[in-house]
Structures are given as structure tokens and as C-alpha cells.
BASE-975044 format. One record per residue (C-alpha): x, y, z. Coordinates in nm, 4 decimals. Each point is the difference from the previous one (the first is absolute). Example, Ala and Ser with C-alpha at 12.3 -4.5 7.8 and 13.67 -1.06 7.14 Angstrom:
2
x | y | z
1.2300 | -0.4500 | 0.7800 .
0.1370 | 0.3440 | -0.0660 .
END
This chain:
445
x | y | z
1.3186 | -0.5768 | 10.8804 .
0.1934 | 0.1249 | -0.3033 .
-0.0294 | 0.3546 | -0.1292 .
-0.1967 | -0.1032 | -0.3089 .
-0.2347 | -0.2080 | 0.2184 .
-0.0566 | 0.3001 | 0.2272 .
-0.0742 | 0.2238 | -0.2973 .
-0.2376 | -0.2564 | -0.1484 .
-0.1785 | -0.0515 | 0.3332 .
-0.0411 | 0.3730 | 0.0584 .
-0.1297 | 0.0524 | -0.3518 .
-0.2406 | -0.2936 | 0.0281 .
-0.1506 | 0.1613 | 0.3105 .
-0.0994 | 0.3040 | -0.2060 .
-0.3415 | 0.0053 | -0.1683 .
0.0041 | -0.0424 | -0.3801 .
-0.0099 | 0.3091 | -0.2159 .
-0.3457 | 0.1482 | -0.0394 .
-0.1541 | 0.1083 | -0.3292 .
0.0584 | 0.3611 | 0.1081 .
0.3710 | -0.0711 | 0.0467 .
0.0239 | -0.1564 | -0.3451 .
-0.1655 | 0.3069 | -0.1510 .
0.2320 | 0.2271 | 0.2014 .
0.3026 | -0.1900 | -0.1287 .
-0.1210 | 0.0243 | -0.3604 .
-0.0630 | 0.3737 | 0.0396 .
0.3744 | 0.0602 | 0.0195 .
0.0384 | -0.1516 | -0.3477 .
-0.2859 | 0.2254 | -0.1105 .
0.1691 | 0.3046 | 0.1547 .
0.3566 | -0.0387 | -0.1259 .
-0.0915 | -0.1019 | -0.3558 .
-0.0774 | 0.3615 | -0.0844 .
0.3671 | 0.0817 | 0.0572 .
0.1241 | -0.2457 | -0.2608 .
-0.2734 | 0.0857 | -0.2498 .
0.0251 | 0.3789 | 0.0200 .
0.3591 | 0.0679 | 0.1082 .
0.2079 | -0.2822 | -0.1467 .
-0.1967 | -0.1021 | -0.3099 .
-0.2410 | 0.2517 | -0.1486 .
0.0050 | 0.3667 | 0.1050 .
0.3086 | 0.1057 | 0.1927 .
0.2586 | -0.1956 | -0.2017 .
-0.0869 | 0.1937 | -0.3167 .
-0.0203 | 0.3286 | 0.1947 .
0.3435 | -0.0578 | 0.1519 .
0.1618 | -0.0515 | -0.3401 .
-0.1895 | 0.2775 | -0.1837 .
-0.0168 | 0.2696 | 0.2680 .
0.2028 | -0.0579 | 0.3167 .
0.3173 | -0.1060 | -0.1852 .
-0.0677 | 0.2047 | -0.3161 .
0.3056 | 0.2222 | 0.0497 .
0.2366 | -0.2951 | 0.0273 .
-0.1676 | -0.1666 | -0.2984 .
0.0491 | 0.3131 | -0.2129 .
0.3732 | -0.0008 | 0.0728 .
0.0450 | -0.3755 | -0.0408 .
-0.2772 | -0.1960 | -0.1782 .
-0.0889 | -0.3225 | 0.1753 .
0.1351 | 0.1088 | 0.3374 .
-0.3479 | 0.0599 | 0.1477 .
-0.0979 | -0.3625 | -0.0559 .
0.3351 | -0.1079 | 0.1416 .
-0.0623 | 0.2018 | 0.3176 .
-0.3469 | -0.1548 | 0.0346 .
0.1283 | -0.3556 | -0.0333 .
0.2953 | 0.0800 | 0.2276 .
-0.2383 | 0.1231 | 0.2717 .
-0.2239 | -0.3070 | -0.0151 .
0.3019 | -0.2336 | -0.0173 .
0.1533 | 0.1681 | 0.3055 .
-0.3225 | -0.0486 | 0.1955 .
-0.0174 | -0.3673 | -0.0957 .
0.3664 | -0.0461 | 0.0924 .
-0.0597 | 0.1475 | 0.3463 .
-0.2970 | -0.2279 | 0.0632 .
0.1921 | -0.2973 | -0.1374 .
0.2407 | 0.0306 | 0.2951 .
-0.2330 | 0.1413 | 0.2641 .
-0.3027 | -0.2277 | -0.0558 .
0.1335 | -0.3197 | 0.1587 .
0.1441 | 0.1942 | 0.2951 .
-0.3263 | 0.1835 | 0.0688 .
-0.1878 | -0.3281 | -0.0318 .
0.2317 | -0.1786 | 0.2420 .
-0.0291 | 0.2796 | 0.2580 .
-0.3800 | -0.0003 | -0.0365 .
-0.0024 | -0.3761 | 0.0610 .
0.2271 | 0.0291 | 0.3027 .
-0.2107 | 0.2674 | 0.1682 .
-0.3445 | -0.0844 | -0.1362 .
-0.0393 | 0.3524 | -0.1402 .
-0.0941 | -0.0179 | -0.3682 .
-0.2921 | 0.2368 | 0.0467 .
0.2025 | 0.2951 | 0.1393 .
0.2522 | -0.0430 | -0.2818 .
-0.2872 | -0.0105 | -0.2503 .
-0.1393 | 0.3248 | 0.1411 .
0.3373 | 0.1709 | -0.0410 .
0.0225 | -0.1087 | -0.3648 .
-0.3550 | 0.1182 | -0.0727 .
0.0509 | 0.3430 | 0.1594 .
0.3330 | 0.0426 | -0.1804 .
-0.1424 | -0.0970 | -0.3401 .
-0.3029 | 0.2284 | 0.0443 .
0.2203 | 0.2923 | 0.1086 .
0.2521 | -0.0580 | -0.2792 .
-0.2754 | -0.0159 | -0.2629 .
-0.1626 | 0.3193 | 0.1260 .
0.3342 | 0.1858 | 0.0114 .
0.0705 | -0.0994 | -0.3618 .
-0.2753 | 0.2484 | -0.0869 .
0.2320 | 0.2905 | 0.0887 .
0.3027 | -0.1414 | -0.1824 .
-0.0387 | 0.1766 | -0.3340 .
0.2482 | 0.0801 | -0.2792 .
0.2348 | 0.1884 | 0.2342 .
0.0182 | -0.2823 | 0.2551 .
0.1348 | -0.2968 | -0.1982 .
0.2192 | -0.1467 | 0.2728 .
-0.2698 | 0.0499 | 0.2627 .
-0.2387 | -0.1890 | -0.2288 .
0.2532 | -0.2814 | -0.0395 .
0.0504 | -0.0197 | 0.3773 .
-0.3748 | -0.0082 | 0.0678 .
-0.0517 | -0.2594 | -0.2735 .
0.2644 | -0.2261 | 0.1550 .
-0.1396 | 0.0557 | 0.3502 .
-0.3615 | -0.0715 | -0.0942 .
0.0908 | -0.3030 | -0.2121 .
0.2115 | -0.1505 | 0.2793 .
-0.2921 | 0.0486 | 0.2407 .
-0.2466 | -0.1484 | -0.2486 .
0.2110 | -0.3089 | -0.0698 .
0.0773 | -0.0561 | 0.3693 .
-0.3703 | 0.0204 | 0.0768 .
-0.0692 | -0.2625 | -0.2666 .
0.2371 | -0.2409 | 0.1765 .
-0.1583 | 0.0614 | 0.3410 .
-0.3657 | -0.0261 | -0.1043 .
0.0809 | -0.3249 | -0.1832 .
0.1517 | -0.1414 | 0.3214 .
-0.3443 | 0.0223 | 0.1680 .
-0.1441 | -0.2471 | -0.2520 .
0.1054 | -0.3249 | 0.1731 .
-0.1429 | 0.1347 | 0.3289 .
-0.3476 | 0.0858 | -0.1275 .
-0.0497 | -0.2849 | -0.2487 .
0.0268 | -0.3754 | 0.0254 .
0.2209 | -0.1997 | -0.2335 .
-0.3215 | -0.1271 | -0.1613 .
-0.1442 | 0.3431 | -0.0895 .
0.3200 | 0.2039 | -0.0367 .
-0.0293 | 0.0159 | -0.3783 .
-0.3532 | 0.1358 | 0.0204 .
0.0892 | 0.2611 | 0.2627 .
0.3122 | 0.1099 | -0.1897 .
-0.1983 | 0.0259 | -0.3241 .
-0.2674 | 0.1993 | 0.1809 .
0.2630 | 0.2479 | 0.1166 .
0.1627 | 0.0365 | -0.3407 .
-0.3323 | 0.0400 | -0.1812 .
-0.1116 | 0.2599 | 0.2544 .
0.3339 | 0.1715 | -0.0544 .
-0.0500 | 0.0263 | -0.3754 .
-0.3423 | 0.1516 | 0.0599 .
0.1680 | 0.2494 | 0.2330 .
0.2455 | 0.0985 | -0.2708 .
-0.2854 | 0.0372 | -0.2452 .
-0.1971 | 0.2092 | 0.2500 .
0.2902 | 0.2393 | 0.0632 .
0.0892 | 0.0233 | -0.3678 .
-0.3637 | 0.0685 | -0.0872 .
-0.0175 | 0.2933 | 0.2417 .
0.3265 | 0.1414 | -0.1321 .
-0.1052 | -0.0332 | -0.3639 .
-0.3300 | 0.1679 | 0.0753 .
0.1855 | 0.3005 | 0.1427 .
0.2525 | 0.0016 | -0.2856 .
-0.2846 | 0.0096 | -0.2547 .
-0.1679 | 0.2803 | 0.1961 .
0.3240 | 0.2014 | 0.0149 .
0.0893 | -0.0518 | -0.3645 .
-0.3471 | 0.1092 | -0.1100 .
0.0742 | 0.3335 | 0.1692 .
0.3450 | 0.0342 | -0.1511 .
0.1899 | -0.0639 | 0.3248 .
0.3585 | -0.1310 | -0.0441 .
0.1532 | -0.3214 | 0.1348 .
0.1797 | 0.2023 | 0.2676 .
-0.3464 | 0.0627 | 0.1458 .
-0.1800 | -0.3324 | -0.0309 .
0.2835 | -0.2494 | 0.0613 .
0.0711 | 0.1340 | 0.3531 .
-0.3739 | -0.0305 | 0.0694 .
0.0050 | -0.3654 | -0.1111 .
0.2885 | -0.0636 | 0.2411 .
-0.1975 | 0.1528 | 0.2863 .
-0.3049 | -0.2071 | -0.0973 .
0.2153 | -0.3130 | 0.0011 .
0.1495 | 0.0809 | 0.3402 .
-0.3375 | 0.0750 | 0.1596 .
-0.1580 | -0.3137 | -0.1492 .
0.2881 | -0.2110 | 0.1332 .
-0.0335 | 0.1481 | 0.3493 .
-0.3784 | -0.0360 | 0.0182 .
-0.0334 | -0.3489 | -0.1471 .
0.2909 | -0.1420 | 0.2046 .
-0.1646 | 0.1079 | 0.3264 .
-0.2103 | -0.3198 | 0.0405 .
0.3227 | -0.2029 | -0.0064 .
0.1343 | 0.1729 | 0.3093 .
-0.3358 | 0.0053 | 0.1787 .
-0.1058 | -0.3637 | -0.0468 .
0.2967 | -0.2185 | -0.0987 .
0.1497 | -0.1748 | 0.3034 .
0.3699 | -0.0536 | 0.0591 .
0.0212 | -0.3763 | 0.0525 .
0.3777 | -0.0290 | -0.0025 .
0.1501 | -0.1132 | 0.3311 .
0.3100 | 0.1837 | 0.1220 .
0.2957 | -0.2261 | 0.0699 .
0.2211 | 0.0709 | 0.3030 .
0.3537 | 0.1238 | -0.0640 .
0.2589 | -0.1728 | 0.2164 .
0.2872 | 0.2369 | -0.0821 .
-0.0370 | 0.3736 | -0.0506 .
0.1077 | 0.1061 | -0.3499 .
-0.0911 | 0.2520 | -0.2656 .
-0.3097 | -0.0392 | -0.2174 .
0.2197 | -0.0057 | -0.3092 .
0.2203 | -0.2804 | 0.1306 .
-0.3058 | -0.1910 | 0.1195 .
-0.1727 | 0.0300 | -0.3369 .
0.3108 | -0.0922 | -0.2003 .
0.0745 | -0.2942 | 0.2298 .
-0.3514 | -0.1374 | -0.0385 .
0.0075 | 0.0362 | -0.3792 .
0.3389 | -0.1755 | -0.0050 .
-0.1497 | -0.2760 | 0.2151 .
-0.2885 | -0.0406 | -0.2451 .
0.2398 | -0.0297 | -0.2938 .
0.2153 | -0.2520 | 0.1915 .
-0.3088 | -0.2145 | 0.0489 .
-0.1039 | 0.0193 | -0.3647 .
0.0441 | -0.3775 | -0.0196 .
-0.3041 | -0.0342 | 0.2282 .
-0.2163 | 0.1878 | -0.2509 .
0.1342 | -0.0962 | -0.3441 .
-0.3263 | 0.0502 | -0.1873 .
-0.0538 | 0.3447 | 0.1524 .
0.3419 | 0.1140 | -0.1156 .
-0.0408 | -0.1636 | -0.3415 .
-0.3217 | 0.1944 | -0.0428 .
0.1686 | 0.3254 | 0.1064 .
0.2513 | -0.0499 | -0.2844 .
-0.2852 | -0.0846 | -0.2373 .
-0.1881 | 0.3113 | 0.1146 .
0.3089 | 0.2144 | -0.0622 .
-0.0104 | -0.0918 | -0.3695 .
-0.3697 | 0.0301 | -0.0792 .
-0.0360 | 0.3107 | 0.2175 .
0.2819 | 0.1603 | -0.2019 .
-0.2257 | -0.0447 | -0.3016 .
-0.3027 | 0.1415 | 0.1841 .
0.1981 | 0.3037 | 0.1214 .
0.1277 | 0.0668 | -0.3499 .
-0.3476 | -0.0064 | -0.1532 .
-0.1290 | 0.2412 | 0.2656 .
0.2825 | 0.2469 | -0.0700 .
0.0239 | -0.0170 | -0.3808 .
-0.3474 | -0.0958 | -0.1263 .
-0.0995 | 0.3617 | -0.0628 .
0.3287 | 0.0733 | -0.1785 .
-0.0389 | -0.3089 | -0.2207 .
-0.3594 | 0.0886 | -0.0848 .
0.1006 | 0.3523 | -0.1049 .
0.3218 | -0.0806 | -0.1867 .
-0.1036 | -0.3230 | -0.1736 .
-0.3805 | -0.0007 | -0.0071 .
-0.0509 | 0.3761 | -0.0422 .
-0.2486 | 0.0329 | 0.2864 .
-0.1088 | 0.3465 | 0.1114 .
-0.0060 | 0.1125 | 0.3641 .
-0.3757 | -0.0489 | 0.0269 .
0.0293 | -0.3514 | -0.1392 .
0.2713 | -0.0791 | 0.2531 .
-0.2193 | 0.1225 | 0.2844 .
-0.2776 | -0.2253 | -0.1265 .
0.2369 | -0.2966 | -0.0083 .
0.1161 | 0.0650 | 0.3587 .
-0.3570 | 0.0131 | 0.1282 .
-0.1008 | -0.3176 | -0.1841 .
0.3100 | -0.1838 | 0.1234 .
-0.0873 | 0.0949 | 0.3599 .
-0.3455 | -0.1527 | -0.0442 .
0.1234 | -0.3222 | -0.1576 .
0.2804 | -0.0249 | 0.2586 .
-0.2576 | 0.0258 | 0.2794 .
-0.2032 | -0.2747 | -0.1691 .
0.3099 | -0.2140 | -0.0432 .
0.1082 | 0.0359 | 0.3637 .
-0.3488 | -0.0807 | 0.1297 .
-0.0618 | -0.2976 | -0.2308 .
0.3446 | -0.1553 | 0.0340 .
-0.0177 | 0.0415 | 0.3779 .
-0.2940 | -0.2407 | 0.0131 .
0.1643 | -0.2281 | -0.2568 .
0.3159 | -0.0217 | 0.2130 .
-0.1876 | -0.1302 | 0.3012 .
-0.1709 | -0.2639 | -0.2151 .
0.2783 | -0.1204 | -0.2313 .
0.3171 | 0.1208 | 0.1731 .
0.2336 | 0.2944 | -0.0504 .
0.2494 | -0.1620 | -0.2370 .
-0.2479 | -0.0965 | -0.2795 .
-0.1702 | 0.3415 | 0.0211 .
0.3291 | 0.1903 | -0.0093 .
0.1129 | -0.2092 | -0.2955 .
-0.3221 | 0.0920 | -0.1820 .
0.0558 | 0.3691 | 0.0787 .
0.3575 | -0.0112 | -0.1307 .
-0.1253 | -0.1675 | -0.3189 .
-0.2440 | 0.2898 | -0.0410 .
0.2934 | 0.2414 | 0.0321 .
0.1944 | -0.1891 | -0.2662 .
-0.2979 | -0.0074 | -0.2379 .
-0.0785 | 0.3701 | 0.0507 .
0.3577 | 0.1183 | -0.0600 .
0.0350 | -0.2297 | -0.3017 .
-0.3189 | 0.1512 | -0.1459 .
0.1445 | 0.3484 | 0.0498 .
0.3212 | -0.0998 | -0.1773 .
-0.1777 | -0.1672 | -0.2929 .
-0.2387 | 0.2815 | -0.0986 .
-0.0359 | 0.3776 | 0.0005 .
-0.3770 | 0.0330 | -0.0357 .
-0.1553 | 0.2070 | 0.2836 .
-0.2682 | -0.2638 | 0.0672 .
0.2736 | -0.2586 | 0.0549 .
0.1696 | 0.2244 | 0.2553 .
-0.3327 | 0.0513 | 0.1806 .
-0.0563 | -0.3761 | 0.0106 .
0.3534 | -0.0598 | 0.1249 .
-0.0468 | 0.2733 | 0.2632 .
-0.3102 | -0.1734 | 0.1361 .
0.1856 | -0.3310 | 0.0194 .
0.2842 | 0.1794 | 0.1786 .
-0.2495 | 0.1451 | 0.2471 .
-0.1405 | -0.3435 | 0.0813 .
0.3481 | -0.1486 | 0.0286 .
0.1350 | 0.2861 | 0.2102 .
-0.2700 | -0.0255 | 0.2640 .
0.0338 | -0.3785 | 0.0121 .
0.3804 | 0.0062 | 0.0155 .
0.0288 | 0.2557 | 0.2793 .
-0.2771 | -0.1495 | 0.2130 .
0.1197 | -0.3548 | -0.0614 .
0.3617 | 0.0742 | 0.0835 .
-0.0871 | 0.1669 | 0.3294 .
-0.2324 | -0.2833 | 0.1033 .
0.2549 | -0.2717 | -0.0811 .
0.2680 | 0.1787 | 0.2029 .
-0.2466 | 0.0155 | 0.2905 .
-0.0755 | -0.3725 | -0.0228 .
0.3672 | -0.0961 | 0.0108 .
0.1046 | 0.2405 | 0.2792 .
0.0545 | -0.1218 | 0.3604 .
-0.2383 | 0.1691 | 0.2443 .
0.2767 | 0.1681 | 0.2026 .
0.1710 | 0.1561 | -0.3044 .
-0.2826 | 0.1750 | -0.1863 .
0.1386 | 0.3537 | -0.0149 .
0.3552 | -0.1236 | -0.0551 .
-0.0857 | -0.2273 | -0.2946 .
-0.2276 | 0.2613 | -0.1525 .
0.2948 | 0.2362 | 0.0302 .
0.1900 | -0.2442 | -0.2216 .
-0.3041 | -0.0086 | -0.2305 .
0.0227 | 0.3773 | -0.0200 .
0.3739 | -0.0280 | -0.0672 .
-0.0686 | -0.2264 | -0.2980 .
-0.2644 | 0.2434 | -0.1278 .
0.2323 | 0.2970 | 0.0356 .
0.2883 | -0.1794 | -0.1709 .
-0.2376 | -0.0913 | -0.2826 .
-0.1113 | 0.3645 | -0.0276 .
0.3632 | 0.0952 | -0.0604 .
0.1120 | -0.2898 | -0.2242 .
-0.3001 | -0.0109 | -0.2356 .
-0.0322 | 0.3653 | -0.1062 .
0.3780 | 0.0496 | -0.0158 .
0.0307 | -0.3035 | -0.2305 .
-0.2725 | 0.1377 | -0.2264 .
0.1559 | 0.3464 | -0.0068 .
0.3522 | -0.1309 | -0.0658 .
-0.1138 | -0.2184 | -0.2916 .
-0.2044 | 0.2868 | -0.1453 .
0.3014 | 0.2288 | 0.0208 .
0.2541 | -0.2514 | -0.1357 .
-0.2297 | -0.1034 | -0.2868 .
-0.0642 | 0.3573 | -0.1118 .
-0.3603 | 0.0150 | 0.1177 .
-0.1151 | -0.3514 | -0.0920 .
-0.2968 | -0.0266 | 0.2373 .
-0.1054 | -0.3408 | -0.1306 .
0.3416 | -0.1479 | 0.0809 .
-0.0167 | 0.1484 | 0.3483 .
-0.3492 | -0.1441 | 0.0499 .
0.1350 | -0.3431 | -0.0923 .
0.2311 | 0.0251 | 0.3007 .
-0.3070 | 0.0663 | 0.2152 .
-0.1662 | -0.3081 | -0.1495 .
0.3089 | -0.2002 | 0.0987 .
-0.0502 | 0.0918 | 0.3678 .
-0.3447 | -0.1620 | -0.0046 .
0.1241 | -0.3094 | -0.1830 .
0.2795 | -0.0518 | 0.2549 .
-0.2422 | 0.0648 | 0.2869 .
-0.2410 | -0.2636 | -0.1317 .
0.2859 | -0.2494 | -0.0383 .
0.1207 | 0.0572 | 0.3587 .
-0.3542 | -0.0329 | 0.1333 .
0.0012 | -0.3636 | -0.1125 .
0.2571 | -0.0764 | 0.2716 .
-0.2117 | 0.1377 | 0.2872 .
-0.2114 | -0.2491 | 0.1959 .
-0.2755 | 0.1848 | 0.1845 .
-0.1020 | -0.2742 | 0.2434 .
0.3592 | -0.0772 | 0.0882 .
0.0563 | 0.3710 | 0.0630 .
-0.3061 | 0.0219 | 0.2262 .
0.1149 | -0.3065 | 0.1978 .
0.3519 | 0.1429 | 0.0350 .
-0.1405 | 0.3276 | 0.1367 .
-0.2002 | -0.1894 | 0.2623 .
0.3062 | -0.2014 | 0.1054 .
0.2540 | 0.2855 | -0.0135 .
0.2343 | 0.0349 | 0.2965 .
-0.0538 | 0.2995 | 0.2323 .
0.1817 | 0.3244 | -0.0695 .
0.3299 | 0.0133 | 0.1903 .
END
């Protein structure tokens, strides 16, 4: 019996995932979403620039923002190279869950320690930001790799959408708690150096508590594969990734979609990073208005992920992803064509719907076209594409803004181009052919 047959037989002998396991899996999305919402998007990013790096900013205007983007880019670069290797090792040894626990503990600890990294600890803050972001992104890859094990190819879109929508609610829940404390502190005249560290501790504790069901109830279904020759984990992981890339011809639609995902995810990553800046500089939004937009977008993104998850299972991933990318194109075009606040609010809601649908749909389609024995490895490549997109998209926007003398509309047109190219490339992906190729893929060498 071949290795892939042995893996398939062993997995078939396991009972299907229970409803409790599905909820436990989704709870990790709920738990880690607070990190992106509070640390990377809404609260800590502004605090880092205005307070932690204030001394550097006073000496050289613009350097604080540069240090922030350099830290996040460094984290994404690390995960870009480490993700496929970690995934391959997890596949080889059937140990995604222990790796996931390490990433969760590291992200929680890094987030909590950021609370002590004030104005006099800039480089400590940068180190902790890189550490926690690497752990967060690595955990995203690993939790996604469980999807093909707990869902069938028929309901994968629904389960993925359920996880993403639950995740957006988690981000909204954490952000709501933090904003409640910020309002309480500000009403008593307390400075940001008091309430921002508290929000970081709230985020860390919420992550730790709400991720607990994942480690209590989610089963490790991966089957360890025997190693004939003793060699280092690094060599083993790199060799298996190289083997996957050598056999790309077996999975042409999977790899076409990974290239497609690289483009449209570059657009998504850019919007996440620069939406608040665009709203302030071009639309004249206040901080309170921006907070309102973030909360509304989380709600509509949860709705989009949930609704499109069901739609995927009924009409297929490709048509639903194409519809989501069209929503992105319409929303960004609306933002470019008008400056009225109501138009930006409408575009933001469309972006929320499209974001939830795009992220949930992309993860489900990868799961459908992945061979059973290569889940963690292929999702490591999925993470690589996401990390590369998180570097390429924002850097392109920033470079165009800088070279054009602060022309934000021109920079946003480059973001629109990412979605247009992504939609064009999606036309060359055949979902059913990709699913059939995954089922017939040769065993891992």
C-alpha cells in the first residue's frame, strides 16, 4: 500500500468531526482576530507612531511610520520563508496542534509584553511586535490546515465561512471591550500611556481564554509519516516543500489559484493597512468616525463570510470568488469617484462583505484542491502567498504615494489594479479539475 493510501485509510478510520470540534476550530479564528483588530489595525498602530516612537519622529518626521511598516514587513518576511517549512514538518510528524499551541502562547505573551514597551523601549516594542506578528501569522497557517480534516469537500465553503464570520465577531468583541475601557479612561482624564497598555492586556487575555476550546476539543487527525533516513527538521521541511514544487504539474489549478490569490490578497492587505490613513487624509474622517467604520466593517465582513460560505457550497467557489472580487472593484471605484462621507460608508460596507467572502472563499478553495497527505504543507504555501501579498501590496501603495507627492487617489488605483488582475487570473482556474487532481495526486516522496 502506498503512503498516500495508508494516510487515507488511517484518516477514513477516524470518526468525522463533531459539532463541538467545528466550534472549537472556529474559536481560534474568534480568539486571534482581536490581535489584528486591536494591535495591527486600530489601537496599537496609532499608539506606536504617536507615543512609542515619538522621540524618533520628532528628530526625523515620518520615521515612526517607517519603523512601524518595517516591523510588520519583517514579520511577514520571516513567515514567508518559515511557513512552508513549518507546514511540511507538521505534515511529516502529524503535529499541527502542538505547533499551533506554541504560536498561540507566543502571540499572547508578545501582546501582553507590549504593554510594558513604552516611549523609552522603542526597539523592545519593535522586537515584540515582530515576534507576536510572526506567531499570529504562523498560527493562521496552521489552523487553516485543519480545515480539510474537519470538513468534507461538499461543505468546506460553509465551514470556512463559519470560521471567518466567527472570527470577525471575535475582533468586534475584543475591540468593543477595549473601546469601552478607552472611553472610561478618557472620561477621567487618563492618558494613552495608561489605557493603551490595558487594551493590550485585554487583548492577550481574551486571546488566551477564547482559544482554549480549540486545544481542549479539536482533534489532531494528521497521520505521522515514517522517516527512512535520519535528518534535520529543517532539511526535511525544505525537501518536502521542494518536492511539492517539483510536482506542481500534478496540481496546476491549485498553483494557478495561489498566483491569483497573491494578487487579490495584495489588494486586501493594502486596504487593511491604509484604509484609516486614506479616510483621514482624503475624506477628513475623525478618529471616532474611523472607529465606527472599523466596527461596521467587522459586522459586514462576518455577514459576508457566513453568506458566501453557504453560496460556495451551492454554486462553487470560483463564481462566488469572482462576485466578491467584483464587489471589491466596485467599492474601490466608488471611493475614487467621490468624496462624500456617505459614499465612503457605502463603499466600506461593500468592502466588508467582499473581505469576508474573499478570505473565506480563498481558504475553502485551497482546501478543496489540496491532497489529503499535504494539508499543512500546502497551507504553508497558502500562508506564503498571503505573506508575500502583505509585503507587496502596502509597499506598492506607499511607494506610489511617496513618488507622486502624496497622491492617495493614484496609489489607490494601484490597489484597484491588484483586484482586476486577480479577477482575470481567476478565470483560468478550474475548480472541478483541481479537486480531481488533488484526489489523484501521487504520494509524497
